[in-house]
N, C-alpha and C positions, 0 to 999 in steps of 0.2 A: 504493500500500500504506500502511496506517495505521502510524504510527510516532511514538512520543513520547520514545524514548531509544535509546541504542546498546546497551542491555542486551536480551538475548534474552528475550522474555516469552511465557508460555503463553496467548496471546490469540487471539481470533477475528481472523483475518487476511483482508484483502480485496485483490483485484486489480481494478482499475477499467479497463474497456475504453475508456471515453471520456475523452479528455484534459481536457475542460472540467469534469468533475466535481471538486469541491473538498472536501477533507476535513481536518479539524483534530482533534487529540486532546488531552486534558488529564488530569493525574493528580489523583486525589482527595486530600483531606486525609488525614493519617496515620490519623485516627480512623475513617475509612471504608474503609481498605485491607484490612480483614478480609473485606469482602464484594466490593469493587469493584476491578477491574484498572485501568480507566480510563473516561473519558467521551469521547464523540465527537460531532462536528457535521459533517453532510454536506450540501453544496449540490448539487442536481440542476438542470441547465440546462433549456431549453425543449424539447429534443428527447428522444426515447426512447433509452434505453441499458440496459445490464445491469451488475449488480454480481455478480461471481463470488466466491463464498465458499469459502475453503479450510478444511476441517474442523480442529477443534481441541477443547480441553476447556473452552471458555468458554460462558456463556449470555448472550445479549444481550437487553436490554429496549429496544425502539425506540418512540419517540414522534415526533410532528411538531408544530411550533409552528403550522402552518396547519390542522391538523385536530383540533378539540376532541374530548376524550374518547377519542381513538384511542391504542391501544397494542398491541404485539405482542411475544411472547417467542420468540426463536430459541434452542432448545437445541442442544447439540453435535450434529454430524452426522458420520457415518462416511464419507460420500461428498461430493465437491464439488457445489455446487448454485448456480444462477444466479437472481438476483432482478431482474425487469423493473422499470424505474423510468421514470416519466414526469414531466417538470418543466413549469414551474418549481416547485420545492418544496424544502424543507429537512427534514432528519431529525435528531433528537437522540437519543442513546442511551447506555447504560452497559453495559460489559462486566463481567459478574458471575462470581464464582468458582462454577462449577457445583455443587460439593459443598455449597455453603452458600446457593445461590439460593433454595431452598424455605424455608430458615430466615428469610432476609431478607424474603420475602413472607408469612411466617407461614402457610404452607400446606404441603401434601405435594407430593413430586415428581410423583406421579400426577396430582393436580389441576392442577399447573402445566403438565404436558404436555397437558391437556385444553382449555386456554384457546384460544379462537378469536380471530383478529385483529379489532381494532376495539373497540367498547365492551364486548364480552364479557370481554375480558382486563382492561380497566379495572375493570369491576364485580366480576368474580370475585376479583381480587387486592386490591380496595379502594384503588386508587392514584389516585383522582380528583384529589386535591390535588397529588400529584407530577406527574401529567400536566398539570394546570392551570399549575403553575409553569414547565414547559417552554415554555409559550406565550410567556413573556416573553423567551426567548432569540432574539434577532434576528441574532446573529453569534457567532463563536467567542471573542470577547474576554472575555465574562462567563461562559463555559461552566462553568468549574470552580467559581466562586463560587456561581452559581445552583444548580447540581446539588448542591454540598455542603450548602447551606442547605436545599434541598428534601428531601434524604435525612435530614438532622438532624431536621427537623420530622416527616417520615414515621416515623422510628424512635421519636420521642417520643410521637406519637399511638398507635403500636402498643403501647407500654408502658402508656399510660393505658388503652387498650382492654382489654388483658389483665387489668388490675386490675378494670376494670368487669365483665368477664366472670365473674369469681369471685363477684360479687354477684348474678348473675342466676340465677333458677330456670328450668330448661329447660321445665318443665311450664307455668309462667306465660307464657313467651315463646310457646309453641305455642298456648296459650289465647288470647292476644292476637292472634296471627296468624289464628286461626280466626274470632275475633269480627270481624276487620277485613275479611273477604271481602266484596267489593262495597261497602265503605264508604271510610273515609279512607285517605290514602296512608301511605307509610313514616314521614313526619314525625310523624303523629299517634301511631303506635305507639311511635316513639322517645321522644316526649314523655311517654308513659305511664310509661316506665322512667327518665325524667329524663336522657335521653341526646340527644346531637345526632344528626342523620340520619347523618352520617358515622361516628360511633362505633357506631351501631346496625348499620350495614351491615357494619362490620368484625367485630363480635361475632357476627352471624348467620353470617358466613363461617367464623369459627372454631368455632362450635358445630355447624353442619350441613354445612360444605364448599361451601355455595352462598349467594349473596346473598339478601336478603329477598324480592325479587321472584320468584325461582325457587321459594322455599319457599311463597310465597303462591299461586303457580300450582298447586302440588301440593295445597294446602289447598282451593283453589277446585275442583279436580278431584274431590277427595274428597266435597265438598258436592254437587257436581252428580251424581256417581255414585249417592249415597245417594238423592237425589230422583228420578233417572231410574228407579231400580229400585223405588221405594216410593210414587211419587206421579204425578199427572197432569202430563205434560210442560208443559202450558199454565201451570201454577202454579209452575214452577221459580223459585227465588230463590237463585241460586248466585253472583251477582256478575258474570256475563257481560253484556256490553252488549246482545247480541241473540242470536237462534238461530245466525246465521252465525258470530259470534265463538265461541259455545259449541262448535259443530261443529269449527271450525278448531283451537281449543285442545285439545279432547279427542282429536282425531285426532293432533295433534302429540305429545301425551304418551303415548298408548296404541297409536296405529296403527289405531284403530277409530273409527267414528262412534258417536254416542249410540244410534242405531237398531240398529246391529250389536251393541253391548254388551247392549242390552235383549233382543234376540232370543236371544243366546247365554245369557243368564241364564234366559230362559223355557225353553230346551231343557234346560239343566242342572237346573232345578227339576222339570221333568216327568219326569226320569229318576231323581230321588231319592225 
């Protein structure tokens, strides 16, 4: 069981079935205690085991020094649940105060709950640098120091991003995204607004609730639908690599293939 003091804390508690699992916890600096209950470091041995989680009112952000760009958020659960683990691997995490977790990530509770494990969570929450800094944690000794510094830098970047957001015109952002379909990457668009790639990703998330790649997927879909319904498919210039890529993306976003969409439009037009 995780423990950092003799004081009873409203924290995410764990019971570890396998004795060889090793876990250490550390308290955050006073400046970060408004958001964070504690940090933790877990070492998983070479065999498979389970981590049984006891429900509580905390939200955990989990990362791994061995898996670049990986993160996952565990919100409070009303029922006990078990997490299968396979080693050797280590995990680093922070137990956040649930009522303030969405404020910490500068998002909504609804969007926080929609995050999928892996790079989606990292992209959606814009925590690439936070995840990157956890890569340097090789043991529990520097856990508190590294995580305190990472959070300090993260909060500072968020404040700078919020200031940058107030200077951006949403219509200009959308116009730039539309013009970029099939062309340069996010760095090019960010440079147009004199922002770093990281700042731009954070701002896009705050404006639209999604990262720039998801916004561009929608823009590309709009361009493709317009051309599918109004032009010869052979001449499509919507930014997709090829026809297979076009079909896969359109089906993923609409549930239909380009051919099905066109047939539905033809039926609709014939009835009007």
